[in-house]
Phi, psi and omega in degrees: 000143179271152181233142171270127174256128177242124184240044179301322187262015184099162184303337177274356178236102186238145167244140182239126175237130180291138176253112176279322172204139172278129177266316174207142172220126185181186178233131175265189179296340188241337188199159172287136182236135170227127172234121183220168182254138178233129188305321187277324189250357184076215176285133184235132180251125181236127178243127178051038175084000179240131178302128176265310184199161174224158176302322188289317189234018182292334182303326182296302180301312192289322173297323181284322185285340186256310187289323180301304181287337177293319177290335182283329179287137180288334182206063184290134180240311191237121184243141170249131178245120174260126189087211173072031178308335180286347180085357184294321182296312176296329173307312180289324177299320187286353171299333184273121181293327187280354172284116190271323186212139174234122172254119175249126174243116181228142184284334186252102182296323179302316174306316179297313173311311177292328181293312182305323189275320186243345189239043182294328172302338182265301186269355185046235176252023184298323182292346182264354184290125189297344180286346187270136171246112180258126184239112170276104182189181185279124181296320179297319174300319178295308181301324182288327192250339186292151172255006182275157178238153183226157180272320182225136175236125178246123174259097179263071197241162176291184180283171186288059183234126185067226173306337187285349179305324185289347180272008183230027184253165177292328175293325181284324171303315184287336169292322177304310183302315187295331184263007172275146171297181178305326178242121177204159188225137174239138165233155176204155180273147185226020166090179178291130178290339180266308182268350176238043191309328185276334183303314181291309179294330176289321180289316181299326179291315179291320180299314177303332182282338188252321184250134181297338177221124177209140185219167183247142179222156190234156171211151172263104179249111185311323187283335176271089187292156176113031177079213180302129180264137189253152176218152179244133173241122178241149181222152178235128180076017175236118182284317184217148177297144183297154181287169177300323178298319184289319177297317174310305181302321180290319181293315182293321179295332174292324177067035179262170173256138173225161178252340184231312183285137173209160173303326182283330175293317173313300182301315185292331187290338179281348180276113188258141173296155185299326185296329181278312187298322177296324180289340176279343178077000000 
């Protein structure tokens, strides 16, 4: 059997995944792309040697990066997704009948093309939804130039490595704030709390400079090794996060089906272990 080796956390911590069959291997204008099948995880998408998503556990990550911010917003109608070329995030968003428009901006059209063809278990029919406006372009450029306003922004981007670094800067976060409506919510992933310990506090420090309300929440995604995986939730025009009762009422009214996210999981995900809380100051 051939093996895929991931060295995201350095040479001393390596993840190996068996390759049962290569579905696609090549290079886009921006990155190396590998799509392969693994008996335990289904189809696996890796970009520049880093696992992005798998058919088996993608629902955990996508449900948490999407449903948490949407349930927090009192009346979300318009959503912006930065990144998310596999289509998993927009597939979750389109579960809501009350969402009127989604703008998705991803720099790599090749990833989108492959997702449509080979990752239908992840994206479903999301790319065919008439509420979607798909833009193949630089997300930073879009945020800086658009005149549109959004209720929810989801930053579904890779780690701050190479070109992805610009998605972790104060200038970019300020741009997100500027294109939110009077009441708006942002979510973004911030990596492993254990093996990428500096990524979360560095991002949180910048978010707190831009947004009046920011908190960290966690989820356990098996493919993203290193214990808890972290997210930041920030808000504009909201003084405090809604109670569990409010979240439960909104979730029940929405009538959607999930496999990881629930109102109780929502509440519990904001309870941080001391080793995480101390890093946030």
